[in-house]
N, CA, C and O atoms as a GROMACS GRO file, in nm:
protein
  392
    1MET      N    1  -0.763   5.826  -5.409
    1MET     CA    2  -0.850   5.771  -5.307
    1MET      C    3  -0.872   5.621  -5.327
    1MET      O    4  -0.877   5.544  -5.231
    2LEU      N    5  -0.886   5.581  -5.455
    2LEU     CA    6  -0.908   5.440  -5.485
    2LEU      C    7  -0.785   5.356  -5.448
    2LEU      O    8  -0.798   5.244  -5.398
    3LYS      N    9  -0.666   5.411  -5.474
    3LYS     CA   10  -0.543   5.339  -5.438
    3LYS      C   11  -0.534   5.320  -5.286
    3LYS      O   12  -0.490   5.216  -5.238
    4TYR      N   13  -0.576   5.423  -5.212
    4TYR     CA   14  -0.572   5.415  -5.066
    4TYR      C   15  -0.666   5.306  -5.015
    4TYR      O   16  -0.630   5.230  -4.924
    5LYS      N   17  -0.786   5.297  -5.072
    5LYS     CA   18  -0.883   5.195  -5.028
    5LYS      C   19  -0.832   5.055  -5.060
    5LYS      O   20  -0.847   4.964  -4.979
    6LYS      N   21  -0.772   5.038  -5.179
    6LYS     CA   22  -0.717   4.907  -5.214
    6LYS      C   23  -0.604   4.869  -5.118
    6LYS      O   24  -0.594   4.754  -5.076
    7ALA      N   25  -0.520   4.964  -5.086
    7ALA     CA   26  -0.409   4.937  -4.994
    7ALA      C   27  -0.462   4.902  -4.855
    7ALA      O   28  -0.410   4.814  -4.788
    8GLN      N   29  -0.567   4.973  -4.813
    8GLN     CA   30  -0.624   4.948  -4.681
    8GLN      C   31  -0.688   4.809  -4.675
    8GLN      O   32  -0.675   4.738  -4.575
    9ILE      N   33  -0.759   4.770  -4.782
    9ILE     CA   34  -0.820   4.637  -4.787
    9ILE      C   35  -0.712   4.529  -4.787
    9ILE      O   36  -0.726   4.428  -4.717
   10GLY      N   37  -0.607   4.549  -4.864
   10GLY     CA   38  -0.498   4.452  -4.867
   10GLY      C   39  -0.430   4.438  -4.732
   10GLY      O   40  -0.395   4.328  -4.690
   11TYR      N   41  -0.411   4.551  -4.663
   11TYR     CA   42  -0.350   4.550  -4.530
   11TYR      C   43  -0.437   4.472  -4.431
   11TYR      O   44  -0.386   4.392  -4.353
   12THR      N   45  -0.568   4.496  -4.435
   12THR     CA   46  -0.660   4.426  -4.346
   12THR      C   47  -0.662   4.277  -4.375
   12THR      O   48  -0.661   4.196  -4.282
   13LEU      N   49  -0.664   4.239  -4.502
   13LEU     CA   50  -0.664   4.097  -4.538
   13LEU      C   51  -0.535   4.029  -4.494
   13LEU      O   52  -0.538   3.915  -4.447
   14ASN      N   53  -0.423   4.099  -4.508
   14ASN     CA   54  -0.295   4.040  -4.465
   14ASN      C   55  -0.295   4.012  -4.315
   14ASN      O   56  -0.249   3.906  -4.272
   15TRP      N   57  -0.345   4.106  -4.235
   15TRP     CA   58  -0.351   4.084  -4.091
   15TRP      C   59  -0.448   3.972  -4.056
   15TRP      O   60  -0.422   3.894  -3.964
   16GLY      N   61  -0.559   3.964  -4.127
   16GLY     CA   62  -0.656   3.857  -4.103
   16GLY      C   63  -0.596   3.721  -4.131
   16GLY      O   64  -0.612   3.627  -4.052
   17VAL      N   65  -0.526   3.710  -4.243
   17VAL     CA   66  -0.462   3.583  -4.279
   17VAL      C   67  -0.353   3.549  -4.177
   17VAL      O   68  -0.338   3.433  -4.138
   18ALA      N   69  -0.277   3.649  -4.135
   18ALA     CA   70  -0.171   3.625  -4.037
   18ALA      C   71  -0.229   3.575  -3.904
   18ALA      O   72  -0.174   3.483  -3.844
   19LEU      N   73  -0.339   3.635  -3.860
   19LEU     CA   74  -0.400   3.590  -3.735
   19LEU      C   75  -0.455   3.449  -3.747
   19LEU      O   76  -0.443   3.369  -3.653
   20ILE      N   77  -0.516   3.417  -3.860
   20ILE     CA   78  -0.567   3.281  -3.881
   20ILE      C   79  -0.453   3.180  -3.878
   20ILE      O   80  -0.466   3.074  -3.818
   21ILE      N   81  -0.342   3.211  -3.942
   21ILE     CA   82  -0.226   3.121  -3.943
   21ILE      C   83  -0.171   3.103  -3.802
   21ILE      O   84  -0.135   2.992  -3.763
   22ILE      N   85  -0.163   3.212  -3.725
   22ILE     CA   86  -0.113   3.203  -3.587
   22ILE      C   87  -0.203   3.112  -3.503
   22ILE      O   88  -0.153   3.029  -3.427
   23PHE      N   89  -0.335   3.129  -3.515
   23PHE     CA   90  -0.427   3.044  -3.438
   23PHE      C   91  -0.418   2.898  -3.480
   23PHE      O   92  -0.428   2.809  -3.395
   24ILE      N   93  -0.399   2.871  -3.608
   24ILE     CA   94  -0.383   2.733  -3.654
   24ILE      C   95  -0.256   2.671  -3.595
   24ILE      O   96  -0.258   2.556  -3.550
   25ILE      N   97  -0.147   2.746  -3.594
   25ILE     CA   98  -0.021   2.696  -3.538
   25ILE      C   99  -0.036   2.669  -3.388
   25ILE      O  100   0.011   2.566  -3.339
   26LEU      N  101  -0.099   2.762  -3.315
   26LEU     CA  102  -0.121   2.740  -3.172
   26LEU      C  103  -0.208   2.618  -3.146
   26LEU      O  104  -0.182   2.541  -3.053
   27PHE      N  105  -0.311   2.600  -3.227
   27PHE     CA  106  -0.400   2.484  -3.213
   27PHE      C  107  -0.322   2.354  -3.235
   27PHE      O  108  -0.343   2.257  -3.163
   28LEU      N  109  -0.234   2.353  -3.334
   28LEU     CA  110  -0.152   2.234  -3.360
   28LEU      C  111  -0.058   2.204  -3.243
   28LEU      O  112  -0.040   2.088  -3.207
   29PHE      N  113   0.001   2.308  -3.184
   29PHE     CA  114   0.087   2.288  -3.068
   29PHE      C  115   0.010   2.228  -2.951
   29PHE      O  116   0.060   2.140  -2.882
   30VAL      N  117  -0.112   2.275  -2.929
   30VAL     CA  118  -0.194   2.221  -2.820
   30VAL      C  119  -0.226   2.073  -2.845
   30VAL      O  120  -0.218   1.992  -2.753
   31ILE      N  121  -0.261   2.039  -2.967
   31ILE     CA  122  -0.292   1.899  -3.000
   31ILE      C  123  -0.170   1.811  -2.980
   31ILE      O  124  -0.180   1.702  -2.924
   32ILE      N  125  -0.054   1.856  -3.026
   32ILE     CA  126   0.069   1.778  -3.011
   32ILE      C  127   0.104   1.761  -2.863
   32ILE      O  128   0.145   1.653  -2.821
   33ALA      N  129   0.088   1.867  -2.784
   33ALA     CA  130   0.117   1.858  -2.641
   33ALA      C  131   0.024   1.758  -2.573
   33ALA      O  132   0.068   1.680  -2.488
   34LEU      N  133  -0.103   1.759  -2.609
   34LEU     CA  134  -0.197   1.665  -2.548
   34LEU      C  135  -0.166   1.521  -2.587
   34LEU      O  136  -0.190   1.429  -2.508
   35LEU      N  137  -0.114   1.500  -2.705
   35LEU     CA  138  -0.079   1.365  -2.748
   35LEU      C  139   0.040   1.309  -2.669
   35LEU      O  140   0.048   1.189  -2.644
   36PHE      N  141   0.132   1.398  -2.630
   36PHE     CA  142   0.253   1.350  -2.564
   36PHE      C  143   0.243   1.346  -2.412
   36PHE      O  144   0.330   1.289  -2.347
   37ILE      N  145   0.138   1.403  -2.354
   37ILE     CA  146   0.122   1.397  -2.208
   37ILE      C  147   0.062   1.262  -2.172
   37ILE      O  148  -0.043   1.224  -2.224
   38ASN      N  149   0.128   1.191  -2.085
   38ASN     CA  150   0.078   1.061  -2.041
   38ASN      C  151  -0.001   1.083  -1.912
   38ASN      O  152   0.056   1.109  -1.806
   39HIS      N  153  -0.132   1.072  -1.922
   39HIS     CA  154  -0.219   1.103  -1.809
   39HIS      C  155  -0.193   1.012  -1.689
   39HIS      O  156  -0.200   1.058  -1.575
   40SER      N  157  -0.164   0.887  -1.712
   40SER     CA  158  -0.145   0.795  -1.600
   40SER      C  159  -0.022   0.834  -1.517
   40SER      O  160  -0.022   0.814  -1.396
   41ASN      N  161   0.082   0.888  -1.580
   41ASN     CA  162   0.198   0.932  -1.504
   41ASN      C  163   0.163   1.050  -1.414
   41ASN      O  164   0.212   1.058  -1.301
   42LEU      N  165   0.079   1.141  -1.463
   42LEU     CA  166   0.038   1.254  -1.380
   42LEU      C  167  -0.045   1.206  -1.261
   42LEU      O  168  -0.028   1.256  -1.150
   43VAL      N  169  -0.134   1.110  -1.285
   43VAL     CA  170  -0.217   1.057  -1.178
   43VAL      C  171  -0.130   0.987  -1.074
   43VAL      O  172  -0.151   1.006  -0.954
   44ASN      N  173  -0.033   0.908  -1.118
   44ASN     CA  174   0.054   0.836  -1.025
   44ASN      C  175   0.139   0.933  -0.943
   44ASN      O  176   0.172   0.904  -0.827
   45PHE      N  177   0.175   1.046  -1.001
   45PHE     CA  178   0.260   1.141  -0.931
   45PHE      C  179   0.186   1.205  -0.813
   45PHE      O  180   0.246   1.228  -0.708
   46PHE      N  181   0.058   1.235  -0.830
   46PHE     CA  182  -0.016   1.309  -0.728
   46PHE      C  183  -0.089   1.220  -0.627
   46PHE      O  184  -0.136   1.272  -0.526
   47GLU      N  185  -0.099   1.091  -0.650
   47GLU     CA  186  -0.174   1.006  -0.559
   47GLU      C  187  -0.080   0.926  -0.469
   47GLU      O  188   0.033   0.897  -0.508
   48PRO      N  189  -0.125   0.891  -0.350
   48PRO     CA  190  -0.041   0.810  -0.261
   48PRO      C  191  -0.023   0.669  -0.314
   48PRO      O  192  -0.109   0.616  -0.385
   49LYS      N  193   0.088   0.609  -0.280
   49LYS     CA  194   0.118   0.474  -0.328
   49LYS      C  195   0.058   0.369  -0.236
   49LYS      O  196   0.034   0.394  -0.118
   50ASN      N  197   0.036   0.251  -0.292
   50ASN     CA  198  -0.004   0.133  -0.217
   50ASN      C  199  -0.131   0.154  -0.134
   50ASN      O  200  -0.137   0.116  -0.017
   51SER      N  201  -0.231   0.215  -0.194
   51SER     CA  202  -0.360   0.230  -0.125
   51SER      C  203  -0.471   0.182  -0.216
   51SER      O  204  -0.458   0.182  -0.338
   52LEU      N  205  -0.580   0.142  -0.156
   52LEU     CA  206  -0.692   0.091  -0.233
   52LEU      C  207  -0.755   0.201  -0.318
   52LEU      O  208  -0.801   0.176  -0.429
   53ILE      N  209  -0.756   0.324  -0.265
   53ILE     CA  210  -0.813   0.436  -0.341
   53ILE      C  211  -0.733   0.458  -0.469
   53ILE      O  212  -0.790   0.478  -0.576
   54GLU      N  213  -0.600   0.454  -0.458
   54GLU     CA  214  -0.515   0.470  -0.576
   54GLU      C  215  -0.540   0.357  -0.675
   54GLU      O  216  -0.543   0.379  -0.796
   55PHE      N  217  -0.556   0.237  -0.623
   55PHE     CA  218  -0.581   0.120  -0.707
   55PHE      C  219  -0.712   0.135  -0.784
   55PHE      O  220  -0.717   0.106  -0.904
   56GLN      N  221  -0.818   0.180  -0.717
   56GLN     CA  222  -0.947   0.196  -0.784
   56GLN      C  223  -0.944   0.312  -0.884
   56GLN      O  224  -0.997   0.299  -0.994
   57ASN      N  225  -0.884   0.423  -0.846
   57ASN     CA  226  -0.880   0.539  -0.936
   57ASN      C  227  -0.795   0.515  -1.059
   57ASN      O  228  -0.826   0.563  -1.168
   58LYS      N  229  -0.687   0.440  -1.042
   58LYS     CA  230  -0.595   0.419  -1.153
   58LYS      C  231  -0.660   0.336  -1.262
   58LYS      O  232  -0.636   0.362  -1.380
   59HIS      N  233  -0.738   0.240  -1.228
   59HIS     CA  234  -0.791   0.148  -1.328
   59HIS      C  235  -0.941   0.161  -1.350
   59HIS      O  236  -0.997   0.093  -1.436
   60LEU      N  237  -1.007   0.247  -1.273
   60LEU     CA  238  -1.149   0.275  -1.291
   60LEU      C  239  -1.231   0.148  -1.309
   60LEU      O  240  -1.295   0.125  -1.412
   61ILE      N  241  -1.227   0.067  -1.205
   61ILE     CA  242  -1.298  -0.061  -1.211
   61ILE      C  243  -1.446  -0.034  -1.192
   61ILE      O  244  -1.490   0.003  -1.082
   62SER      N  245  -1.523  -0.052  -1.297
   62SER     CA  246  -1.667  -0.034  -1.284
   62SER      C  247  -1.738  -0.168  -1.293
   62SER      O  248  -1.835  -0.191  -1.221
   63LYS      N  249  -1.690  -0.256  -1.381
   63LYS     CA  250  -1.756  -0.386  -1.398
   63LYS      C  251  -1.724  -0.478  -1.282
   63LYS      O  252  -1.812  -0.550  -1.233
   64SER      N  253  -1.600  -0.478  -1.237
   64SER     CA  254  -1.558  -0.569  -1.130
   64SER      C  255  -1.572  -0.498  -0.996
   64SER      O  256  -1.504  -0.398  -0.973
   65GLU      N  257  -1.657  -0.548  -0.910
   65GLU     CA  258  -1.672  -0.488  -0.778
   65GLU      C  259  -1.582  -0.561  -0.679
   65GLU      O  260  -1.568  -0.683  -0.684
   66ILE      N  261  -1.521  -0.483  -0.590
   66ILE     CA  262  -1.434  -0.543  -0.489
   66ILE      C  263  -1.518  -0.565  -0.364
   66ILE      O  264  -1.579  -0.472  -0.312
   67SER      N  265  -1.521  -0.687  -0.317
   67SER     CA  266  -1.605  -0.719  -0.200
   67SER      C  267  -1.538  -0.670  -0.072
   67SER      O  268  -1.420  -0.635  -0.070
   68LEU      N  269  -1.616  -0.669   0.035
   68LEU     CA  270  -1.567  -0.620   0.163
   68LEU      C  271  -1.450  -0.703   0.215
   68LEU      O  272  -1.356  -0.649   0.273
   69SER      N  273  -1.455  -0.834   0.195
   69SER     CA  274  -1.345  -0.918   0.242
   69SER      C  275  -1.216  -0.888   0.167
   69SER      O  276  -1.108  -0.891   0.225
   70GLU      N  277  -1.228  -0.858   0.036
   70GLU     CA  278  -1.110  -0.823  -0.041
   70GLU      C  279  -1.053  -0.689   0.004
   70GLU      O  280  -0.931  -0.671   0.005
   71ILE      N  281  -1.139  -0.596   0.040
   71ILE     CA  282  -1.091  -0.467   0.088
   71ILE      C  283  -1.011  -0.486   0.217
   71ILE      O  284  -0.904  -0.428   0.233
   72LYS      N  285  -1.064  -0.566   0.309
   72LYS     CA  286  -0.991  -0.594   0.434
   72LYS      C  287  -0.858  -0.663   0.405
   72LYS      O  288  -0.757  -0.635   0.470
   73GLU      N  289  -0.860  -0.753   0.308
   73GLU     CA  290  -0.739  -0.826   0.272
   73GLU      C  291  -0.634  -0.731   0.214
   73GLU      O  292  -0.516  -0.740   0.248
   74VAL      N  293  -0.677  -0.640   0.128
   74VAL     CA  294  -0.584  -0.546   0.066
   74VAL      C  295  -0.524  -0.452   0.170
   74VAL      O  296  -0.406  -0.419   0.162
   75ARG      N  297  -0.603  -0.409   0.266
   75ARG     CA  298  -0.552  -0.317   0.369
   75ARG      C  299  -0.443  -0.382   0.454
   75ARG      O  300  -0.354  -0.312   0.504
   76SER      N  301  -0.450  -0.512   0.471
   76SER     CA  302  -0.352  -0.579   0.556
   76SER      C  303  -0.229  -0.628   0.480
   76SER      O  304  -0.139  -0.685   0.540
   77MET      N  305  -0.224  -0.607   0.349
   77MET     CA  306  -0.112  -0.658   0.268
   77MET      C  307   0.011  -0.570   0.282
   77MET      O  308   0.001  -0.449   0.305
   78ASP      N  309   0.127  -0.633   0.266
   78ASP     CA  310   0.249  -0.554   0.252
   78ASP      C  311   0.267  -0.519   0.104
   78ASP      O  312   0.185  -0.558   0.020
   79LYS      N  313   0.374  -0.447   0.072
   79LYS     CA  314   0.390  -0.395  -0.064
   79LYS      C  315   0.402  -0.505  -0.169
   79LYS      O  316   0.339  -0.496  -0.274
   80ASP      N  317   0.480  -0.609  -0.142
   80ASP     CA  318   0.500  -0.716  -0.242
   80ASP      C  319   0.371  -0.793  -0.267
   80ASP      O  320   0.338  -0.824  -0.382
   81SER      N  321   0.298  -0.823  -0.160
   81SER     CA  322   0.171  -0.894  -0.177
   81SER      C  323   0.072  -0.808  -0.255
   81SER      O  324   0.000  -0.857  -0.342
   82PHE      N  325   0.071  -0.680  -0.223
   82PHE     CA  326  -0.020  -0.589  -0.293
   82PHE      C  327   0.014  -0.582  -0.441
   82PHE      O  328  -0.076  -0.582  -0.526
   83ASP      N  329   0.143  -0.576  -0.474
   83ASP     CA  330   0.184  -0.568  -0.615
   83ASP      C  331   0.142  -0.693  -0.692
   83ASP      O  332   0.096  -0.682  -0.806
   84SER      N  333   0.158  -0.811  -0.631
   84SER     CA  334   0.118  -0.933  -0.702
   84SER      C  335  -0.034  -0.939  -0.716
   84SER      O  336  -0.085  -0.978  -0.821
   85TYR      N  337  -0.106  -0.900  -0.611
   85TYR     CA  338  -0.253  -0.895  -0.618
   85TYR      C  339  -0.297  -0.795  -0.726
   85TYR      O  340  -0.388  -0.822  -0.804
   86HIS      N  341  -0.231  -0.682  -0.728
   86HIS     CA  342  -0.260  -0.576  -0.825
   86HIS      C  343  -0.242  -0.628  -0.967
   86HIS      O  344  -0.328  -0.604  -1.052
   87SER      N  345  -0.132  -0.696  -0.996
   87SER     CA  346  -0.107  -0.746  -1.131
   87SER      C  347  -0.208  -0.854  -1.171
   87SER      O  348  -0.248  -0.861  -1.287
   88LYS      N  349  -0.250  -0.938  -1.075
   88LYS     CA  350  -0.352  -1.039  -1.106
   88LYS      C  351  -0.484  -0.973  -1.144
   88LYS      O  352  -0.550  -1.015  -1.240
   89ILE      N  353  -0.524  -0.871  -1.069
   89ILE     CA  354  -0.650  -0.800  -1.099
   89ILE      C  355  -0.642  -0.732  -1.235
   89ILE      O  356  -0.738  -0.734  -1.311
   90ILE      N  357  -0.528  -0.671  -1.265
   90ILE     CA  358  -0.511  -0.604  -1.394
   90ILE      C  359  -0.524  -0.704  -1.508
   90ILE      O  360  -0.589  -0.676  -1.609
   91ASN      N  361  -0.463  -0.821  -1.493
   91ASN     CA  362  -0.474  -0.924  -1.597
   91ASN      C  363  -0.618  -0.971  -1.613
   91ASN      O  364  -0.663  -0.994  -1.726
   92LEU      N  365  -0.690  -0.985  -1.502
   92LEU     CA  366  -0.832  -1.023  -1.511
   92LEU      C  367  -0.914  -0.917  -1.583
   92LEU      O  368  -1.002  -0.949  -1.663
   93ILE      N  369  -0.885  -0.791  -1.555
   93ILE     CA  370  -0.959  -0.682  -1.621
   93ILE      C  371  -0.928  -0.680  -1.770
   93ILE      O  372  -1.017  -0.659  -1.852
   94LYS      N  373  -0.801  -0.702  -1.805
   94LYS     CA  374  -0.765  -0.706  -1.947
   94LYS      C  375  -0.836  -0.820  -2.018
   94LYS      O  376  -0.886  -0.802  -2.130
   95LEU      N  377  -0.842  -0.937  -1.954
   95LEU     CA  378  -0.913  -1.050  -2.013
   95LEU      C  379  -1.063  -1.021  -2.027
   95LEU      O  380  -1.125  -1.059  -2.126
   96GLU      N  381  -1.119  -0.953  -1.927
   96GLU     CA  382  -1.261  -0.920  -1.930
   96GLU      C  383  -1.293  -0.820  -2.041
   96GLU      O  384  -1.399  -0.827  -2.103
   97ASN      N  385  -1.202  -0.728  -2.065
   97ASN     CA  386  -1.225  -0.626  -2.167
   97ASN      C  387  -1.203  -0.677  -2.308
   97ASN      O  388  -1.256  -0.621  -2.404
   98ASP      N  389  -1.125  -0.784  -2.324
   98ASP     CA  390  -1.098  -0.838  -2.458
   98ASP      C  391  -1.210  -0.922  -2.511
   98ASP      O  392  -1.202  -0.974  -2.622
   0.00000   0.00000   0.00000
């Protein structure tokens, strides 16, 4: 009877250790996957291009407010003008954050 109890305890401990190891491995895979996912690429994939909403969502401008005249100006821009305006604003935000 004593041998049976020891065997049963050993069997239970082995399964417990195995489950803990499996959960640790799964947790590591999740962390590695999150490190390699580039969130900005996912956002760019699902949002429309060349719009003010995409511009605001992409860079989360909280400190710099865009005035009404700038909004009207952005709406009337073509793609090249918008891209140059976009890069200037990004550089200003980078300078402001540094």
